[in-house]
C-alpha positions, 0 to 999 in steps of 0.5 A, spaced: 499 499 500 502 506 497 500 513 500 501 519 494 501 526 495 500 529 488 504 536 489 509 539 493 504 544 495 500 538 498 506 538 503 507 545 504 514 545 503 517 551 506 522 552 500 521 548 494 521 542 492 529 539 492 527 538 483 523 544 481 523 548 475 525 556 475 521 561 471 526 560 465 524 552 466 531 550 468 531 544 473 534 547 480 535 544 487 533 547 492 536 548 499 531 545 502 533 538 504 529 533 502 527 527 507 529 520 505 523 517 506 520 521 500 521 518 493 519 521 486 514 517 483 510 519 476 510 527 478 507 526 485 510 523 492 509 517 495 511 514 501 511 506 503 510 505 511 508 501 516 502 498 519 501 503 526 504 508 528 503 510 535 506 516 539 506 518 547 508 525 547 509 529 553 510 537 553 519 536 552 519 529 549 515 524 544 516 517 544 513 514 538 512 506 535 512 504 528 509 497 528 509 493 521 504 488 518 510 482 520 510 485 528 517 488 528 516 495 531 521 501 530 522 506 536 523 513 534 523 520 538 522 527 536 520 533 541 515 534 545 508 536 542 503 540 546 497 543 543 495 547 548 501 550 548 504 550 541 502 553 534 500 549 529 507 551 525 511 548 531 507 542 531 507 541 523 515 543 524 517 538 529 512 532 525 516 533 518 522 536 520 523 530 526 518 524 525 518 523 517 525 523 516 526 518 521 520 514 518 522 507 514 520 504 508 515 499 510 509 496 507 503 501 508 501 505 514 494 504 516 493 508 522 496 514 527 494 514 534 497 520 538 497 520 546 499 527 548 499 532 554 495 538 552 490 533 547 484 536 549 478 540 545 479 544 541 487 543 541 487 536 539 484 538 532 491 542 531 494 535 532 489 531 528 489 536 522 496 536 521 498 528 522 492 528 516 495 532 512 502 530 512 499 522 512 493 522 509 489 517 507 490 513 514 485 513 520 488 518 525 486 518 532 488 523 537 486 523 545 490 525 551 495 522 555 491 521 560 486 517 556 494 513 553 495 512 561 488 509 562 489 504 556 496 502 557 495 501 565 488 498 565 487 495 558 480 493 557 478 493 565 476 498 570 480 502 574 484 508 577 489 511 572 495 516 574 500 520 571 506 521 576 511 524 573 514 532 572 506 533 573 500 529 576 494 527 573 488 521 574 482 519 572 476 513 573 477 509 567 471 504 566 475 500 561 473 503 554 472 511 556 474 516 562 468 516 567 471 521 572 476 526 572 479 531 577 483 537 574 490 537 576 490 544 576 497 545 574 504 546 579 502 553 582 494 550 584 495 543 584 499 537 582 500 533 588 505 528 588 509 530 582 516 532 581 514 539 581 510 538 587 516 534 591 521 539 588 517 545 591 516 541 598 522 540 599 524 547 598 519 550 602 522 546 607 529 547 607 529 554 607 523 555 612 527 551 617 522 544 617 528 539 614 534 539 617 540 544 617 544 538 614 539 536 608 540 544 607 547 544 607 548 538 602 542 541 598 547 548 597 553 543 596 550 539 590 546 545 587 551 550 589 545 555 589 543 561 594 535 562 596 535 569 591 538 564 585 532 560 587 527 565 587 530 568 580 530 561 577 523 560 579 520 567 578 523 570 573 525 564 568 520 560 564 519 552 566 519 553 573 515 546 573 521 543 570 526 546 574 522 543 581 522 536 578 529 536 576 531 537 584 527 530 584 534 526 584 537 530 591 530 526 594 531 520 591 539 520 593 536 522 600 529 518 601 532 514 606 532 519 611 526 519 615 524 527 614 525 525 607 521 519 607 515 522 610 515 528 606 514 523 600 508 520 604 505 525 605 505 528 598 504 522 595 498 521 601 496 529 598 495 526 591 491 520 593 486 524 598 485 530 593 485 526 586 484 519 587 478 518 594 473 523 591 472 518 586 468 513 591 471 507 588 476 505 594 476 497 591 479 498 585 487 499 584 491 505 583 495 504 577 500 509 575 505 511 570 511 516 570 518 516 572 516 519 579 511 513 581 516 509 578 522 511 583 518 512 589 514 505 589 515 504 596 512 510 598 506 510 594 504 504 596 505 505 604 501 512 602 495 508 599 495 503 604 493 509 609 487 509 605 485 502 605 486 502 598 492 498 593 497 500 588 496 496 581 501 496 575 506 501 575 509 503 568 515 508 567 513 509 560 507 507 557 507 506 550 509 499 549 502 498 553 499 502 548 501 498 543 498 492 546 492 495 548 491 496 540 493 489 538 488 486 543 
């Protein structure tokens, strides 16, 4: 199966097709690099591709799996796409310059399943339109990263699905759709249990004297930052949530310290109480995906036990299990 573009215009090339005619009818070579995927056939562009393309996108990185009809899989990586943050041209450039240049020629793309941060209405329509433009003729499904996590963690069974990474999120999943969702409210108003929340709680404890002076000294030695440096980094520079989450390695390094242990358990307990208990289904397991849940599994289980709840599956990354969901 081949997908064919009838003209360079349909690809919205930023410059000219690599071999195009100028106004005098002479063939010229465009300075725009032609992706190795494309070949010139019969006056159009044709692309031979695999059966499925599945994506799990965060705000900083997107993991892709290209699954061929013979079952072989190829992992690809691009910059993150968040349509709630990124303009259409940015999304287009990421997909055109980073994704299409990596796609090998296989045996015919049938569908693209894209799960990403910020992929809620109406923003998800932007991602869908760009993918449909670049890969016409295939089914395109764009859903939230939370639904992707639910499908990866629960499959076709009901459960509670959570994301614990730089940010946090959760939902009550019925095996097909998200039934209930507690808004996470972001790192300023919410995101309990997330990497950014842990970083914020750590700094609060260190500089207000709640945590021991020995931990504060260890922190200052490790990061060589004063309080004014930290205030400036958080309030005067972008991506404060990412900076706060970058402090998690210090927490992991000192997790055996009783005060850090209690801080972790309290943070996860707050996440469960404010986001999970409200679903009213304590009998369902709490499944989690993300680096924070994966790294601090013991503390997370302790927090859940305090509410008579159990932690189920924990995945560092959801994409392999998302593939299995679509296979079943």
